[in-house]
C-alpha positions as CSV (number, residue, x, y, z in Angstrom):
1,M,6.2,34.5,-39.4
2,S,7.4,31.9,-41.8
3,R,6.1,28.3,-41.9
4,R,9.5,27.0,-40.8
5,T,9.6,29.4,-37.8
6,K,6.0,28.3,-36.8
7,L,7.1,24.6,-37.0
8,T,10.1,25.3,-34.8
9,V,8.1,27.1,-32.2
10,A,5.5,24.4,-32.2
11,A,8.2,21.7,-31.8
12,F,9.7,23.7,-28.9
13,L,6.4,24.0,-27.2
14,L,5.7,20.3,-27.6
15,V,9.1,19.5,-26.0
16,L,8.4,21.8,-23.1
17,L,4.9,20.2,-22.7
18,G,6.5,16.7,-22.7
19,L,9.1,17.8,-20.1
20,G,6.4,19.2,-17.9
21,M,4.4,16.1,-18.1
22,A,7.4,13.9,-17.4
23,G,8.3,16.1,-14.4
24,Y,4.8,15.9,-13.0
25,L,4.8,12.1,-13.4
26,Y,8.1,11.8,-11.7
27,F,7.3,14.0,-8.7
28,S,3.7,12.8,-8.2
29,W,4.6,9.1,-8.6
30,S,5.6,8.2,-5.0
31,A,7.0,9.6,-1.7
32,E,8.4,8.3,1.5
33,D,5.9,8.1,4.4
34,P,3.5,10.8,3.0
35,L,0.7,10.3,5.5
36,R,0.2,11.5,9.1
37,F,-2.4,10.1,11.5
38,R,-4.0,11.9,14.5
39,V,-6.7,10.9,16.9
40,V,-8.9,14.0,17.2
41,G,-11.9,12.7,19.1
42,K,-13.6,9.9,21.1
43,G,-17.2,9.1,21.0
44,T,-19.8,7.3,23.1
45,P,-19.7,3.5,23.1
46,V,-21.9,1.8,20.5
47,E,-23.0,-1.8,19.7
48,A,-21.7,-3.1,16.4
49,A,-21.0,-6.4,14.6
50,D,-17.9,-8.1,16.0
51,P,-15.6,-8.9,13.0
52,E,-13.8,-11.6,15.1
53,Q,-17.0,-13.5,15.8
54,R,-19.4,-14.0,12.9
55,G,-22.9,-13.1,13.7
56,A,-22.0,-11.7,17.2
57,K,-22.1,-8.1,18.4
58,A,-19.9,-6.3,20.8
59,I,-19.5,-2.9,22.4
60,F,-17.0,-0.6,20.6
61,V,-15.7,2.9,21.3
62,P,-15.6,5.1,18.2
63,Y,-12.4,7.2,17.7
64,E,-12.2,9.9,15.0
65,I,-8.9,9.6,13.1
66,E,-7.5,12.5,11.0
67,V,-5.3,11.5,8.1
68,V,-3.1,14.3,6.7
69,N,-1.4,14.2,3.2
70,T,1.9,16.0,3.5
71,Q,2.6,15.9,-0.2
72,P,1.8,18.3,-3.1
73,F,0.0,15.6,-5.0
74,A,-3.2,13.6,-4.3
75,I,-3.0,10.2,-2.6
76,Y,-5.5,7.3,-2.1
77,L,-5.3,5.8,1.3
78,D,-6.4,2.2,0.8
79,T,-6.5,0.6,4.3
80,A,-5.1,1.6,7.7
81,Y,-4.4,-1.0,10.4
82,I,-4.1,0.3,13.9
83,D,-2.2,-1.6,16.6
84,I,0.0,-1.4,19.7
85,F,2.6,-3.6,21.3
86,R,1.4,-5.5,24.3
87,R,4.2,-4.1,26.4
88,D,2.9,-0.5,25.6
89,L,-0.6,-1.0,27.0
90,L,-1.5,0.6,30.3
91,P,-0.8,-1.5,33.5
92,A,-4.5,-2.3,33.8
93,A,-4.1,-4.6,30.8
94,D,-2.6,-7.2,33.1
95,H,-6.1,-7.8,34.4
96,S,-7.9,-7.5,31.0
97,P,-9.2,-10.8,29.6
98,A,-8.7,-9.4,26.1
99,V,-4.9,-9.3,26.3
100,K,-4.0,-11.0,29.5
101,S,-2.4,-14.0,27.7
102,V,-0.7,-12.0,24.9
103,N,3.1,-11.9,24.9
104,A,4.8,-8.5,25.6
105,D,6.4,-8.3,22.2
106,D,3.2,-9.2,20.3
107,L,1.1,-6.7,18.5
108,V,-2.5,-6.1,19.7
109,D,-4.9,-5.2,16.9
110,L,-7.1,-2.3,17.7
111,G,-9.0,-2.2,14.4
112,E,-8.8,-0.9,10.8
113,F,-10.5,1.5,8.5
114,K,-10.7,2.3,4.8
115,G,-9.5,5.5,3.3
116,A,-11.3,5.0,0.1
117,R,-13.8,2.3,-1.0
118,R,-12.5,0.0,-3.7
119,V,-14.4,-0.7,-7.0
120,W,-13.6,-4.2,-8.3
121,D,-13.5,-4.4,-12.0
122,A,-15.1,-7.8,-12.6
123,D,-14.3,-7.8,-16.4
124,S,-10.6,-7.7,-15.7
125,Q,-8.4,-10.6,-14.8
126,A,-5.8,-8.1,-13.3
127,N,-5.6,-7.5,-9.6
128,F,-6.1,-3.7,-9.6
129,Y,-8.6,-1.5,-8.0
130,A,-10.3,1.8,-8.9
131,Y,-11.8,3.8,-6.1
132,A,-15.3,5.1,-5.5
133,D,-14.1,7.9,-3.2
134,P,-11.9,10.8,-4.1
135,P,-8.2,10.7,-3.0
136,I,-6.8,12.9,-0.3
137,S,-6.0,16.1,-2.1
138,S,-2.5,17.7,-2.0
139,Y,-1.8,18.8,1.6
140,G,-5.4,17.7,2.3
141,I,-7.1,16.0,5.3
142,I,-9.7,13.3,5.6
143,R,-11.4,11.9,8.8
144,R,-12.4,8.3,9.3
145,Q,-13.9,6.4,12.2
146,L,-12.0,3.6,14.1
147,L,-14.0,1.3,16.3
148,V,-12.1,-0.2,19.2
149,K,-13.5,-2.8,21.5
150,E,-14.5,-1.2,24.8
151,D,-12.4,-3.5,27.0
152,L,-9.3,-2.7,24.8
153,S,-10.0,1.1,24.8
154,R,-9.7,1.2,28.6
155,V,-6.0,0.0,28.5
156,V,-4.7,1.7,25.4
157,D,-2.0,4.4,25.7
158,W,-2.7,6.4,22.6
159,T,0.8,8.0,22.7
160,K,2.2,4.6,21.7
161,V,-0.3,3.4,19.1
162,Q,1.0,2.7,15.6
163,V,-0.5,2.3,12.1
164,S,0.4,0.3,9.1
165,C,-1.2,1.4,5.9
166,S,-1.3,0.9,2.2
167,W,-1.6,3.8,-0.2
168,V,-1.1,4.8,-3.8
169,S,-0.6,8.1,-5.6
170,L,-3.4,9.4,-7.9
171,T,-0.8,9.2,-10.8
172,K,0.1,5.6,-10.1
173,N,-3.5,4.6,-9.6
174,R,-4.3,6.1,-13.1
175,V,-1.7,3.7,-14.5
176,H,-3.4,0.9,-12.7
177,C,-6.8,1.9,-14.2
178,F,-5.2,2.3,-17.7
179,Y,-3.8,-1.3,-17.3
180,G,-7.2,-2.6,-16.5
181,W,-8.8,-0.8,-19.4
182,M,-6.1,-2.3,-21.8
183,H,-6.3,-5.7,-20.2
184,R,-10.0,-6.0,-21.1
185,R,-9.3,-5.2,-24.7
186,A,-5.9,-7.0,-25.3
187,P,-5.2,-9.3,-22.3
188,E,-2.3,-11.2,-23.9
189,W,-0.5,-8.0,-25.2
190,T,-1.1,-6.3,-21.9
191,A,0.4,-9.2,-19.9
192,R,3.5,-9.2,-22.1
193,T,3.9,-5.4,-22.1
194,F,3.1,-4.6,-18.4
195,K,5.1,-7.3,-16.6
196,D,5.8,-5.3,-13.5
197,L,2.8,-3.3,-12.7
198,P,3.5,-0.7,-9.9
199,N,1.8,-1.7,-6.7
200,W,0.6,0.0,-3.6
201,E,3.1,1.6,-1.3
202,G,3.3,0.7,2.4
203,E,4.0,2.8,5.4
204,R,4.3,2.2,9.2
205,T,4.3,5.1,11.5
206,T,3.0,6.3,14.9
207,V,-0.4,7.7,15.6
208,D,-0.5,11.1,17.3
209,G,-2.9,10.6,20.2
210,Q,-2.0,13.7,22.3
211,A,-5.4,15.2,21.7
212,L,-6.9,12.5,24.1
213,H,-4.5,13.6,26.9
214,E,-5.1,17.4,26.7
């Protein structure tokens, strides 16, 4: 094989490699509503710190939440906030001190949980996070615990619970991490070059609570 032919073949392979990488970046960058949430179990009430009252404790009911990634690429779930409209609570809520005074169209917070723990880069002035935990793999599943106050758990209709969450694809998160790495070394250049850093995605969807009614 002549030298010219070898160079032509090498150039062709590089083009194919570049197209493949560009295609991967495109298809693994983002998706619309890629996560699904299911309640798969309910535990025994436990005493834990009350986030609404500093230094106080309260009784909570632990629920096991399954998070499903419906996409062929990995995704970091940052935070999931679980809530329900006051009007969708069970009739017994009318007598519950926790929500008795809440308007029908208001949301009642049930709690939140982290999909992956953040690692703050103290050397960087940029607001980006790396994660200490692995992402949800393609078509993968993780399970997390949600603590709901015991008085609220008695009046929740789990077929009407919703979730708002923030997430980011593994590909996009790597761009975040590269930005942070560059920012430490050339902050002024980085600020000029990366003016619109891609941010987390948001999703609001329902929680599948049918398992608690079976």
